[in-house]
VEXDREN-2710 file (C-alpha; in Angstrom, 1 decimal):
% VEXDREN-2710
k/r/px/py/pz
1/MET/-154.0/-24.8/82.7
2/ILE/-150.8/-24.3/85.1
3/ALA/-151.4/-21.0/86.2
4/ALA/-154.9/-22.1/87.1
5/THR/-153.7/-25.4/88.8
6/GLY/-150.3/-25.2/89.9
7/THR/-149.4/-28.1/88.0
8/ASN/-146.4/-28.9/86.2
9/GLU/-147.2/-30.3/83.1
10/GLN/-144.6/-29.9/80.6
11/ALA/-146.4/-30.3/77.5
12/GLU/-148.2/-26.9/78.3
13/GLY/-145.1/-25.2/79.4
14/ARG/-143.2/-25.8/76.0
15/SER/-145.2/-23.2/74.8
16/ALA/-145.3/-21.3/77.8
17/GLN/-142.7/-18.5/76.9
18/GLY/-144.1/-16.0/74.9
19/ARG/-146.3/-15.9/71.5
20/ASP/-145.6/-16.4/68.0
21/ARG/-146.8/-13.2/66.5
22/PRO/-145.6/-9.7/67.3
23/LEU/-147.8/-7.6/69.4
24/THR/-150.3/-5.5/68.0
25/ARG/-150.4/-2.0/68.2
26/ARG/-153.2/-1.4/70.1
27/GLU/-151.5/-4.0/72.8
28/LEU/-148.5/-2.2/72.9
29/PHE/-150.1/0.9/73.3
30/CYS/-152.2/-0.5/76.5
31/TYR/-149.2/-2.4/77.8
32/GLY/-147.0/0.5/77.6
33/ILE/-149.3/3.0/79.1
34/ALA/-148.9/1.6/82.5
35/ASP/-145.3/2.9/82.7
36/MET/-146.5/6.6/82.6
37/PRO/-147.2/7.0/86.4
38/ILE/-144.3/5.4/86.9
39/GLN/-142.1/8.0/85.0
40/MET/-144.6/10.5/86.0
41/ALA/-143.4/9.7/89.7
42/ILE/-139.5/9.4/89.6
43/VAL/-138.3/13.1/88.7
44/PRO/-141.0/14.5/91.3
45/VAL/-139.9/12.3/94.0
46/ALA/-136.3/12.5/93.6
47/ALA/-135.8/16.2/92.7
48/PHE/-139.3/17.9/94.2
49/VAL/-140.1/16.8/97.1
50/PRO/-136.5/16.7/98.8
51/ASN/-136.3/20.1/97.7
52/PHE/-139.5/20.9/98.6
53/TYR/-139.4/19.4/102.2
54/ALA/-136.2/21.0/102.6
55/ALA/-136.7/24.5/101.4
56/ASP/-140.5/25.0/102.3
57/LEU/-141.3/22.6/105.0
58/GLY/-138.1/22.6/107.1
59/VAL/-137.3/19.1/107.0
60/SER/-133.0/19.0/107.2
61/LEU/-131.2/17.9/104.4
62/ALA/-129.5/15.3/106.8
63/ALA/-132.7/14.2/107.7
64/ILE/-134.2/13.8/104.3
65/ALA/-130.8/12.0/103.2
66/GLY/-131.4/9.6/106.4
67/ILE/-135.1/9.3/105.1
68/LEU/-134.4/8.2/101.6
69/LEU/-132.2/5.6/102.3
70/ILE/-134.6/4.2/105.6
71/ALA/-137.2/4.0/103.0
72/ARG/-134.9/1.5/100.3
73/ILE/-133.9/-0.4/102.9
74/PHE/-137.1/-1.4/103.4
75/ASP/-137.0/-2.6/100.3
76/MET/-134.8/-5.2/101.2
77/VAL/-138.1/-7.3/102.4
78/THR/-140.6/-6.0/100.0
79/ASP/-139.2/-6.5/96.7
80/PRO/-137.9/-9.9/97.3
81/LEU/-140.9/-10.8/98.5
82/MET/-143.2/-9.4/95.6
83/GLY/-140.6/-11.2/93.3
84/TRP/-141.5/-14.6/95.2
85/VAL/-145.0/-14.0/95.3
86/SER/-146.0/-13.1/92.0
87/ASP/-144.1/-15.8/90.4
88/ARG/-145.6/-18.7/92.9
89/MET/-149.2/-17.7/93.7
90/PRO/-151.2/-17.5/90.3
91/THR/-154.2/-15.7/90.7
92/PRO/-157.7/-16.4/88.9
93/TRP/-156.7/-12.9/87.0
94/GLY/-153.2/-13.9/86.4
95/ARG/-149.7/-13.7/88.2
96/ARG/-149.2/-10.0/86.9
97/LYS/-152.4/-8.2/86.8
98/PHE/-153.8/-8.9/89.9
99/TRP/-150.7/-7.0/92.0
100/MET/-151.1/-4.2/89.4
101/VAL/-154.6/-3.5/90.4
102/LEU/-153.9/-3.7/94.1
103/SER/-151.4/-1.4/93.6
104/LEU/-153.8/1.3/92.8
105/PRO/-155.0/2.5/96.1
106/VAL/-151.9/2.2/97.8
107/LEU/-149.7/4.5/95.4
108/TRP/-153.0/6.9/95.2
109/VAL/-153.2/7.8/99.0
110/ALA/-149.1/7.6/98.8
111/ILE/-149.1/10.1/96.5
112/TRP/-151.9/12.2/97.8
113/LYS/-150.2/12.6/101.5
114/LEU/-146.4/13.2/99.8
115/PHE/-147.4/15.7/96.9
116/PHE/-150.0/17.4/99.2
117/PRO/-148.9/17.7/102.8
118/GLU/-150.7/20.0/105.5
119/PRO/-148.4/21.7/108.0
120/PRO/-147.0/21.0/110.5
121/VAL/-144.5/18.4/108.6
122/ASP/-142.1/16.4/110.2
123/GLU/-139.3/13.5/109.5
124/SER/-141.6/10.5/110.6
125/TYR/-144.5/12.1/108.5
126/LEU/-142.2/11.6/105.2
127/LEU/-140.7/8.6/106.2
128/THR/-144.0/6.9/106.9
129/TRP/-145.3/8.0/103.1
130/MET/-142.0/7.3/101.1
131/ILE/-142.6/3.6/102.4
132/VAL/-145.7/3.5/101.9
133/LEU/-145.3/4.9/98.3
134/TRP/-142.1/2.1/97.5
135/THR/-144.3/-0.6/99.2
136/GLY/-147.2/0.5/96.1
137/TRP/-144.4/1.3/93.2
138/THR/-142.9/-2.4/94.4
139/MET/-146.7/-4.2/93.5
140/LEU/-146.9/-2.0/90.5
141/PHE/-143.3/-2.4/89.3
142/ILE/-142.3/-6.0/89.6
143/PRO/-145.0/-7.6/88.2
144/TYR/-145.6/-5.0/85.4
145/TYR/-141.8/-5.2/84.2
146/ALA/-141.9/-9.3/84.9
147/TRP/-144.9/-9.2/82.2
148/ALA/-142.8/-7.4/79.8
149/ALA/-140.3/-10.4/79.4
150/GLU/-143.0/-13.1/79.2
151/LEU/-145.2/-11.2/75.8
152/SER/-142.7/-12.3/73.9
153/PRO/-139.1/-14.7/73.4
154/ASP/-137.4/-12.4/70.4
155/TYR/-134.5/-10.5/71.0
156/ASN/-135.5/-7.5/68.9
157/GLU/-139.2/-8.0/69.5
158/ARG/-138.5/-7.1/73.1
159/THR/-136.4/-3.6/72.5
160/ARG/-139.6/-3.3/70.5
161/ILE/-141.9/-3.7/73.6
162/THR/-139.7/-1.7/75.9
163/GLY/-139.8/1.1/73.6
164/TRP/-143.1/1.5/73.0
165/ARG/-143.1/1.3/77.1
166/ALA/-140.2/3.8/77.6
167/TRP/-141.9/6.2/74.8
168/LEU/-145.1/6.3/76.6
169/GLY/-143.5/6.8/80.3
170/LEU/-141.6/9.5/78.6
171/ALA/-144.2/11.0/76.7
172/ALA/-146.1/11.3/80.3
173/ASN/-143.1/12.1/82.0
174/VAL/-142.9/15.3/79.6
175/GLY/-146.2/16.1/79.5
176/SER/-146.5/16.0/83.6
177/LYS/-143.3/19.0/82.8
178/LEU/-145.2/21.0/80.5
179/VAL/-148.1/21.8/82.0
180/PRO/-146.4/23.5/85.1
181/VAL/-144.2/25.0/82.5
182/GLY/-147.3/26.5/81.0
183/ALA/-148.9/28.0/84.2
184/LEU/-145.4/29.7/84.7
185/PHE/-145.0/31.1/81.7
186/TRP/-148.6/32.5/81.0
187/PHE/-150.1/32.5/84.6
188/GLY/-147.0/33.1/86.7
189/TYR/-148.0/29.9/88.8
190/GLY/-144.4/28.4/89.8
191/GLY/-141.7/27.0/92.3
192/SER/-141.5/23.9/94.1
193/GLU/-144.6/23.3/95.8
194/GLU/-146.9/24.7/92.7
195/THR/-144.7/22.2/90.4
196/LEU/-145.4/19.0/93.2
197/ILE/-149.4/20.0/93.2
198/LEU/-150.1/20.3/89.3
199/ILE/-147.9/16.7/88.6
200/GLY/-149.5/15.5/92.0
201/VAL/-153.2/16.3/90.5
202/MET/-152.2/14.7/86.8
203/MET/-150.5/11.6/88.7
204/LEU/-154.0/10.5/90.9
205/VAL/-156.0/11.4/87.2
206/VAL/-153.7/9.2/85.2
207/LEU/-152.8/6.5/87.6
208/PRO/-156.5/4.7/87.6
209/ILE/-156.1/4.7/83.9
210/ALA/-152.5/3.8/83.1
211/ILE/-153.5/0.5/85.2
212/LEU/-156.8/-0.6/84.2
213/LEU/-156.2/-0.5/80.6
214/PRO/-153.5/-2.8/79.9
215/VAL/-155.3/-5.2/82.5
216/ILE/-158.6/-5.1/80.3
217/PHE/-157.0/-5.1/76.9
218/VAL/-153.5/-6.9/76.9
219/PRO/-153.5/-11.0/77.5
220/GLU/-151.3/-12.4/79.9
221/GLN/-149.9/-15.7/79.7
222/LYS/-151.8/-18.1/81.7
223/VAL/-149.5/-21.2/81.0
224/PHE/-146.0/-21.3/82.5
225/VAL/-143.7/-23.8/84.7
226/PRO/-143.8/-22.9/88.0
227/SER/-141.0/-21.7/90.1
228/ARG/-140.3/-24.9/92.4
229/VAL/-136.7/-24.3/93.0
230/PRO/-136.1/-23.5/96.8
231/LEU/-135.0/-20.1/97.6
232/LEU/-130.9/-20.9/98.3
233/PRO/-130.7/-22.9/95.1
234/GLY/-132.1/-20.4/93.4
235/LEU/-130.1/-17.7/94.1
236/LYS/-127.1/-20.1/93.4
237/ILE/-128.1/-20.4/90.2
238/MET/-128.8/-16.9/89.5
239/TRP/-125.2/-16.0/90.9
240/ARG/-123.7/-18.2/88.1
241/ASN/-125.8/-15.9/85.3
242/ALA/-122.7/-14.1/84.7
243/PRO/-124.4/-11.6/82.0
244/PHE/-127.1/-11.3/84.8
245/LYS/-124.6/-9.9/87.1
246/ARG/-122.6/-7.6/84.9
247/LEU/-126.1/-6.0/83.5
248/VAL/-127.1/-5.5/87.2
249/LEU/-124.0/-3.8/88.4
250/ALA/-124.2/-1.4/85.2
251/PHE/-127.4/-0.6/85.6
252/PHE/-126.5/0.4/89.4
253/ILE/-123.9/2.3/88.3
254/ASN/-126.4/3.7/85.6
255/THR/-128.9/4.5/88.2
256/LEU/-126.7/6.0/90.5
257/GLY/-125.2/8.6/88.3
258/SER/-128.8/9.7/87.0
259/SER/-130.5/9.8/90.9
260/ILE/-127.7/11.9/91.9
261/SER/-128.0/14.5/88.8
262/THR/-131.8/14.5/89.8
263/ALA/-131.4/15.2/93.3
264/LEU/-129.1/17.9/92.5
265/ILE/-131.0/19.2/89.5
266/VAL/-132.9/21.9/91.5
267/PHE/-130.3/22.7/93.9
268/TYR/-127.6/23.8/91.1
269/ILE/-130.6/25.5/89.1
270/ARG/-131.6/27.7/92.3
271/GLY/-127.6/27.7/93.6
272/VAL/-125.2/27.7/91.0
273/LEU/-127.3/29.6/88.1
274/GLN/-129.5/31.4/90.8
275/ASP/-133.0/30.7/88.9
276/GLU/-135.6/30.1/91.3
277/GLN/-138.2/29.4/88.9
278/ASN/-137.0/27.2/85.7
279/SER/-136.5/24.2/87.0
280/ILE/-139.1/22.6/85.3
281/LEU/-138.3/24.2/82.2
282/GLN/-134.7/22.5/81.9
283/LEU/-136.4/19.1/82.9
284/SER/-139.2/19.3/80.3
285/VAL/-136.6/20.1/78.0
286/PHE/-134.2/16.6/78.9
287/TYR/-137.3/14.3/78.9
288/GLY/-138.3/16.1/75.7
289/PHE/-135.6/15.3/74.0
290/ASN/-135.6/11.7/76.0
291/LEU/-139.0/11.2/74.2
292/ILE/-137.0/12.4/70.8
293/GLY/-134.1/9.5/71.4
294/VAL/-136.0/6.6/72.3
295/PRO/-136.6/5.8/68.8
296/PHE/-133.1/6.4/67.2
297/TRP/-131.6/4.3/70.4
298/MET/-134.0/1.3/69.6
299/LYS/-132.4/1.5/65.8
300/CYS/-129.3/2.0/67.1
301/SER/-129.3/-1.4/69.3
302/GLY/-130.8/-3.3/66.2
303/VAL/-127.4/-2.0/64.0
304/LEU/-124.6/-2.0/66.8
305/GLY/-126.0/-4.2/69.6
306/LYS/-127.8/-3.5/72.5
307/HIS/-124.9/-3.0/75.0
308/ARG/-122.5/-1.0/72.0
309/ALA/-125.4/1.4/71.6
310/TRP/-125.6/1.6/75.2
311/SER/-121.8/2.1/76.4
312/VAL/-121.8/4.8/73.1
313/SER/-124.6/7.0/74.7
314/LEU/-123.0/6.9/78.7
315/MET/-119.6/7.8/77.7
316/ILE/-120.9/10.7/75.4
317/PHE/-123.5/11.6/78.2
318/GLY/-120.7/11.8/80.4
319/VAL/-118.1/14.4/78.4
320/LEU/-120.8/16.8/77.9
321/MET/-121.7/17.0/81.6
322/LEU/-118.5/18.7/82.2
323/GLY/-119.8/21.7/80.3
324/TYR/-122.0/22.8/83.2
325/LEU/-118.5/23.6/84.6
326/LEU/-118.8/26.6/82.6
327/LEU/-121.6/28.1/83.8
328/GLY/-123.0/30.5/86.7
329/PRO/-125.5/33.3/87.8
330/GLY/-127.8/34.0/85.0
331/ASP/-126.9/31.2/82.6
332/PHE/-129.8/29.4/82.8
333/TYR/-130.6/29.8/78.9
334/TRP/-127.1/28.4/78.2
335/MET/-127.8/25.6/80.1
336/LEU/-130.2/24.1/77.7
337/PRO/-128.5/23.3/74.6
338/ILE/-126.2/20.5/77.0
339/THR/-129.5/19.8/78.7
340/ALA/-131.3/19.0/75.0
341/VAL/-128.3/16.5/73.7
342/THR/-127.6/14.8/76.8
343/GLY/-131.7/14.3/77.2
344/PHE/-131.3/12.7/73.7
345/LEU/-128.6/10.4/74.6
346/GLY/-130.3/9.5/77.7
347/GLY/-133.4/8.1/75.7
348/SER/-130.9/4.9/75.4
349/PHE/-131.3/4.6/79.4
350/ALA/-135.2/4.0/79.3
351/VAL/-135.1/1.7/76.4
352/ILE/-132.0/-0.7/76.3
353/PRO/-131.0/-2.2/79.5
354/ASN/-134.8/-3.0/79.7
355/SER/-134.3/-4.9/76.7
356/MET/-131.7/-6.5/78.0
357/LYS/-132.9/-8.1/81.6
358/ALA/-135.5/-9.8/79.7
359/ASP/-132.8/-11.6/77.4
360/VAL/-130.7/-12.5/80.5
361/ILE/-134.0/-14.5/82.1
362/ASP/-133.8/-16.9/79.1
363/ILE/-130.5/-18.2/80.5
364/ASP/-131.9/-18.9/83.9
365/ARG/-135.0/-20.7/82.0
366/LEU/-132.5/-22.8/80.7
367/GLU/-130.6/-23.5/83.5
368/SER/-133.8/-23.8/86.1
369/GLY/-136.4/-25.2/83.6
370/GLU/-138.6/-22.4/85.4
371/ASP/-140.6/-19.4/85.1
372/ARG/-138.9/-16.8/87.6
373/THR/-139.1/-13.8/85.8
374/ALA/-140.4/-11.8/88.5
375/TRP/-137.9/-13.1/91.0
376/PHE/-135.4/-11.4/88.7
377/PHE/-137.0/-8.4/88.4
378/ALA/-137.4/-8.4/92.0
379/VAL/-133.5/-8.4/92.5
380/TRP/-133.6/-5.9/89.2
381/SER/-136.0/-3.8/91.1
382/PHE/-134.1/-3.9/94.4
383/ALA/-130.9/-3.0/92.8
384/SER/-132.5/0.1/91.0
385/LYS/-134.0/1.7/94.3
386/MET/-131.1/0.9/96.1
387/ALA/-129.5/3.5/93.4
388/LEU/-132.0/5.6/93.5
389/ALA/-131.7/5.9/97.6
390/ILE/-128.0/6.0/97.7
391/GLY/-127.3/8.8/95.2
392/PRO/-129.2/11.1/96.6
393/ALA/-128.4/10.1/100.2
394/MET/-124.8/10.6/99.4
395/ALA/-125.6/13.6/97.4
396/LEU/-127.2/15.7/100.0
397/GLY/-125.3/14.3/102.8
398/VAL/-122.5/16.0/101.3
399/LEU/-124.2/19.0/100.6
400/ALA/-125.0/19.0/104.3
401/MET/-121.7/18.5/105.2
402/ILE/-120.2/21.3/103.3
403/GLY/-122.4/23.6/105.2
404/TYR/-124.7/24.3/101.8
405/ASP/-127.9/26.1/102.9
406/SER/-130.7/25.2/100.8
407/THR/-133.1/27.6/102.3
408/GLN/-131.0/30.4/101.0
409/PRO/-129.5/29.3/98.0
410/THR/-128.3/32.7/96.4
411/ALA/-126.4/33.4/99.9
412/ASN/-123.9/30.4/100.1
413/THR/-120.2/30.7/100.4
414/GLU/-118.2/30.0/97.1
415/ALA/-116.8/27.2/98.5
416/ALA/-120.1/25.7/99.1
417/THR/-121.7/26.9/95.9
418/ASN/-118.6/25.2/93.8
419/GLY/-119.0/22.2/96.2
420/LEU/-122.6/21.5/94.6
421/LYS/-121.2/22.2/91.5
422/TYR/-118.7/19.8/91.3
423/LEU/-120.9/17.0/93.1
424/PHE/-123.5/17.6/90.5
425/VAL/-121.0/17.5/87.5
426/PHE/-118.8/14.9/88.5
427/GLY/-120.9/12.4/90.3
428/PRO/-123.0/11.4/87.3
429/ALA/-120.1/11.7/84.7
430/LEU/-117.9/9.4/86.7
431/GLY/-120.7/6.6/87.1
432/PHE/-121.7/7.0/83.8
433/PHE/-118.4/6.4/81.9
434/LEU/-117.5/3.4/84.8
435/CYS/-121.3/2.0/83.4
436/GLY/-120.2/2.3/79.9
437/LEU/-116.9/0.4/80.1
438/ILE/-118.7/-2.7/82.2
439/ALA/-121.7/-3.0/80.1
440/TRP/-119.2/-2.6/76.3
441/GLY/-117.9/-6.0/77.3
442/TYR/-121.1/-8.0/77.9
443/PRO/-121.2/-11.5/76.4
444/LEU/-125.0/-12.1/75.6
445/THR/-125.0/-10.6/71.7
446/GLU/-128.0/-11.4/69.3
447/ALA/-126.1/-14.4/68.1
448/LYS/-125.5/-15.9/71.5
449/HIS/-129.4/-15.3/72.9
450/ARG/-130.2/-16.9/69.5
451/GLU/-128.2/-19.7/70.7
452/VAL/-129.9/-19.8/73.9
453/ARG/-133.4/-19.8/72.2
454/ARG/-132.6/-22.4/70.3
455/ALA/-131.0/-25.0/73.5
456/LEU/-134.2/-23.3/75.4
457/GLU/-136.6/-25.0/72.4
458/LEU/-134.9/-28.0/72.3
459/GLN/-135.1/-28.2/76.3
460/ARG/-138.7/-28.0/76.2
461/SER/-139.7/-30.5/73.3
462/ALA/-137.9/-32.9/74.7
463/ALA/-139.6/-32.6/77.9
464/PRO/-142.4/-35.8/78.6
465/ALA/-145.8/-34.9/77.7
END
């Protein structure tokens, strides 16, 4: 077999991509469950860690903005390296599963150190463990998401796979928020530090289960055409892939807008609405309606097309963000209806782009004749991580520039508070509008993808045995 020997046997390579039958529900569940720790970590790391380290541990906002950016710059090395290694170095356990298992101890230690810090804590502590966290994240994320594109070659089955993964990830995300909400309302146990403790404990428990289940119960393709194209010629082929470039740009801007919103949400609730404890409730409502929206957007993408459904959700989301401009002190519960509707719309963000990126990789398979899935996901992951770093870095940097004091959120000047409000609203809204415009003209429709798949099958059937 190619995976074991590294030989380029074209006869075996013809059946390399995907499988003829749809995945069973057990396989979909076991594959999707590995997204749980990824989704559980996104919001705490983006929203609660910066706020907790700034407001409670005394690390400056400017320093945190720089740390987030530096940690992501480190990914300029680790992401491409992980993509290259995962594609080119098959192990007896497959190309994807081995690295997922190896990520487990790295992530476990990083979560422990970040979520349960022992003061005194300084900038170097935060930077070190953020880098370790994102290194472990890379080891899990790139092989895991690349694996999804290899589970099926079908346009709509890929949406089904990413839909299950998104739903399970969001379910874990919502569950990890409901526990702190329950602790706050029933036991009066709440705040940024308490939320991090509760979510950290849940992540440490879920992480080994979520990684080991798919490794044990979901089969990985062992037959594939290994990557042989050198780096620079391979990058030139990737650069010619116009749908991929357009999709990465749109996703980068979408993630940039989302990351600004996530980084500022706790500051907005504490500073503009002057509510100290209910941030976790707002996040629970948002991600709860994300969860409800996922099945709708899976269906909608089959009717309108993936790119059109995504564009519609983005533009409506951007309009509704303007409603937050009307809120002020004591208006927390008036925020929740906007949160619910935008959460429902945001369900498309978790499903549709991830399904689309599996489709554009087929164009590369046709051009290069190789399976370079992880390399593409490394570029995708790097774009995503840079957006997740640049967005919060810009947002927190601007807050520091306008003199916003995170340690006394209710004592800021009117100008500083309004600056926070405008940044929270217009940063994401403009990003979503721009992303919607870019995605609207996306060229790889379902019909065109079928043509690519037919050409790919003809190419492989014509290859000599």
